[in-house]
N, C-alpha and C positions, 0 to 999 in steps of 0.2 A: 341505313346508317348515313347520317348527314355530315359527319366529320371524319377526318383521316386519323387513323391510329398508327403511330410510328413507335416501334419498340425495338430494343436491342436484343430481346429474347426471340426464340424461334416460334413460340406460341403466345397467344394472348388469352388470359383467363376469360371465360364466358363467350369466347368467339371460336368459330370453326373456320379453318381455311378451306374455302369452297373451290378456289383455283389459284394456281401460281401464274402470275402474269409475266414476270421476268425481272431481270436485274435493272435497278434504277440507280442513278448517281447524279450528283450535282457538285459544282465547284465554284468557289468565290476567291478572287485574288484581290487583296487590298494593300494599300501603302499609306504611310503617314506623311504629313507635310514635313519638309526639311527642318523647320523650326522645332517640331516635336522630336525629330530624330536627334538633333543637337542636344535638346533638353534631356532626352533619355540617355544619351551617351554620358553627359555630366552626372546624371542621377545614378548611373551604374557605378561610378567611382565611389560614391558614398554608400550605395546599397539601398535596398528597400523596394517597395512596390513602384512600378512604373505604370501609373493609371492610364495614360494615353494608349499604351499597347494592350492593356487589359480591355479597355473599351473597344479597341480595334478588333481584337479576336472575339470578344463577346458578340459584337454586332455582326461580324462575319459568320459566326456559328448560327445565329438566329436567321440570317439571310439564306445560308446554304440549306437549312432545314425547310424553309419556305419553298426554295427551288426544288428540293427533293420531293416534297409533297406535290408540287405542280407537275413534275415529271411523272409521278405515279398516277395522278388523276388523269393525265393525258393518255395514259395507257389503259384507262378504265379500272384502275385499282382503287380500293378504299382503305388500304392498309399497307404498311411496309414492316417486314419482320427482319431480324438479323441486321439491323441498321448499325453501321460503324461510322465513326466520326474521327477525322484526323486533321492535323495541321503540319505544315512544312514551311520552312523559310525559302522563298524563291530567290531572294537576294537581300542584302541588309536593308531593313526597313520595310520589307514587303513579305506578306504572309499569304499562303494559300490554305484555305480551309475546304475540306472535301467530305462528302458523306455518300454512302452507298448502302444498298440493302436489296431485299427481294420484295417486289411489289406483289401484293396478293389481293384476292377478293375475299372478304370476310362476311360471315353471316352469324347470327346469334346461335350459340350451341344449344 
């Protein structure tokens, strides 16, 4: 298998878990520029989407999944099952995105 399969489920159709490698995780902490924070604060008064924060969290999620994949590959895995993704505010304007799951060795069923 040339690519990594990451799933929120405990099994993957068409694949058999050959070995459990262990728990893997990754975290990314990001902040916006002060100018973006001021704009977001003003935007929150009116209401609506705050696209700069949407972009911040979307990019952080993509990056944390890349890090999770790299951590699993470093342990010799070619899959991650039971993956969970979460976010938390570290402080105003700063967000942590984290992912964790079980690294496994998969083979065709």
